[in-house]
N, C-alpha and C positions, 0 to 999 in steps of 0.2 A: 396263518402263513408262518412257516418256520423261519426263525431268524438265524442268519448265518453269522456266527461269531468268528472273528479272526483268530486263527490258531498260531502257534509258534512257527516262525518262518523256517523253512528248511535251509540249513547251511549249504552254501554252494561248495562244490568240491575244491575250488581254488582257495576259498577262505579256510576250509578245514586244513588244507595243506600248509597254508601260511601260519595258522595258529599252532600247528604241531612243530613247525620249524622254530617259531619263536620260543615255544616252551623248551625245546631241546637246547636252544642257545642259552636261555636263562638258567637252565640247570648246569650247563658247562662253564659259564662265566665264573661262578664262585670257585670252582675247582682250579681254573686257570689262575685266578687272582691269588688263591692260597698258595699255589705252587710257586708263583712269582715272588710272593712275600716271604717264602721260606728260604729263598736263595739270596744270600747277602750280596751287597755291592762289591765289585772287584776292588781290591785294595784294603778291605776291612778285616781281612783275616789276621789272626794273631796266635801266638803260642798257646796251645792247649784248647783251641776253639772247639775241637771235637771230642775232647776227653770225656766230659760228663755224658754226652750222648752215646758214646760207644763203649766206654769202660766203666762209667758210673763213679761213685764216690763211696769209700768205705773207711771212714775215720781219718785221723791225722796222726802224725808221728808223736810218740810219747816223749815228754821232756827227757833230755839226756840219752836219747836213743844211741847215738855215738857222737864223737866230737865233730861238730859240723858248724858251718858259718852261714848265717842267714843272708839271703839275697832276694831280689825281686826281678821280674821282667815286665816291661811296659811297652805300650803301643799307643797309637794316636787316639784311640777311643777313651783313654784315660786322661787326655788333655795335659795341662800343666801339672806336674807332679810335685807334691810337698816333700822335697828331698830332705830338708832338715828334720821333719817329723819322722821320716823313715830312719834316718841316721840315729836319732835319739832313741828309737825303738830297738836298735841293735842291728839294723841292716848294714852290711859292709860291702856288698857288691851288687851290680845291676847290669842287666842287658836291655837295650832299647831296639825296637824294630826299626830298621833303616829302610828296607826295600821289600818289594814283592814282585815276582816276575821280572819284567823289564818295563813295567808301565806305572810303577808307583814308588813314591818316596814319602816318608812320614813327615807331615807338616810340623809336627811337634818335636822333631828329632833334636834340634839344637838345645831346646830347654831340657829335654829328658837326658840326652847323652852328656852334655856339658854340665847340666845341673847336678847329676850324680857325682861326677868328677870333682866339681867345685866344693862339695861338702865333705870330700875325703874318701869317697868310695872308689873301688876298683871297678871299671866299667868295660862293657863290650857292646857289640851290636849284632843283630841277627837278621837273616833273610828268610822270608816265607816263600818256600819253593812252590812253583806251579809248573811241574814237568810237562804239562800238556800245551804250554804256550811257546816256549823257546828252549834251547838246549841248556844243559848244565853249565857248559863253558860260558855261554852268553850270559846266563844269570849270575855266575860267579864274578864275571868282569863288571857287570852292572852294579853288583853289590859293593865291590871294592871301590868303584868310582863314585859311589854315593853313600859313603859313611862306613863301609865295611872293612876298612883297612886295619892294619896293626902297626904299632910302634913299640920299640923296646924301651919304654919309659917306666916299666914296673907298675903301671896303673891301667894299662889297656889289655884286655883279654882278647884272645883270638876270636874271629868272627864265628858265629854259629849258623848252621844250616837247619832251619825248622822244616822238617819233612814229616808230614802227618796227613790225616784225612783231608781230602779235597772238599772244601766247603761249598764249591761251586758246581759240583757234579760227581761223577763216579769216584769212589774212594781212592782208587789207585791211578787216577788221572788217565785212564784208558791204556795203561801200559802193562805188559806182562812183567813177571818178576825179573827176568833177565834184562829187559829194557829199563826197568826202574834202577836196577843195580848199575847198569851202564850210565844212566843219567847222573846218579849220585857220584860215581867215580869221575865223571867228566867235571862236575862241579868241584870236587875235592882237589883234583889235579890242577885245575886252573887257579883255584884259590891259593894253593901251595906255591905255585909258580909266581903268582903276583905278590904274595906277602912273605913267603918264607915259612909260613906256619900252616899246619893242618887245621881245618876248621873243626869246631865242636859239632857233633851231630845230635840234634834234639829229636826225639821220636818216642812213640809208645810201643811196647812189646807186641801188642796185638796187631797194630798197623804194620809193623816191620815184618811179622810173620806172614801176614796176608799179602803184602805188596812187594816184598823182596824175596819171598820164599825162605825167610829167616837166614839170610846171607850173613856169614860171619867174617868177611874179609876186611872190614873197615876197622875192626877193634885194635889192630896193631898200632895204628897211628892217630885215629880220631877219638878224642875224649867223648864219652857218652853222657848226654843229658837226658835222663829218663823222665817220662811223664806218667805219673800214677798218683791219683788222689786217694791215698789210703794210709794205713799206719806204718807201712814199710814199702820199699820200692818194688818188691815182688820179683818174679822171674825176669831176668834181663834178656835182651835180644842175643842171638847167637854170637859167639866170639868174645863178648865182653864179660870178664870175670868180676868187674866192679864198675860202679858208676862214678862219674866225677861230679855231676850235679843232678839234683832231683827236684822237679816241680811237683810239689805235694798238695797244693790247693789253689783254687781260683777265688777263694772267699776270705782272704786274709785282711787284716786291718790296713787302712790308708790306701794301699794298692792291693787288689785282690790276688794277683798271681805271685805267690811266694815260693821260694826255692831254698834248698839246702846244698851247700858245697860239702863234699865228702872229705872233711878235714878242717883243721884250724886255719886261721887267717894266713899263716905263712905258706900254706899250700895254695891258696888263691893267688898269692903274690908270686909263687913259683910258676904257676901256669901263665900268669901275665908276662913274666920275664922270658919264658920259653926255655 
């Protein structure tokens, strides 16, 4: 008599469907997680955050390139800064991140902003712009109200507007070139009205060309702080014939973000005095 051996059970249609759905979800989850992990937390942005990814790095300035004064820029991710060490290494000016959008203030601001001043440096503060969240005027007011002001003490630099690639989404924050120019103009006008000074504009030439259409109208009043990690500052954004400051590396000693002021210390003092 033939023996009937049990064969593999035929999968039911519902089970097949469920298995396929689970497989699809399992494939999608790592992509979603990776996408989420690549977007930093709001408030964590800082000067030059996108420079390496978008413009890369090509050397550092040669010693004695021109007469320049060494500086640094700092933010919360650097924690308490060793200001005495920086002073002893020749750093004479510093900028500290004060605010971002209208939702963030730097928890290390007092140690960083006052610490640089206390060792003898000329100091200033900067605002990381998020043009997709609130208006330029609103963010300028928030900046001034939370550490971005200016005083004619000869040791305080005018506030800086950090306008660069959006670390949280589309590079130009979802704005057209004309809208971006309008947003920056709004910020500049409000800061000038509140403090009596035009803010410094920190940016990279490639971002400026992409997101403002290489607009040249701010050069008459706003000092340029150019971001370029290379042996020279390269081509400047439209309108500016020279830079005032140059962020040239994110891998310097003690504090990674190092800058050069285009001139001797007396020129830094002149900018502070206005």
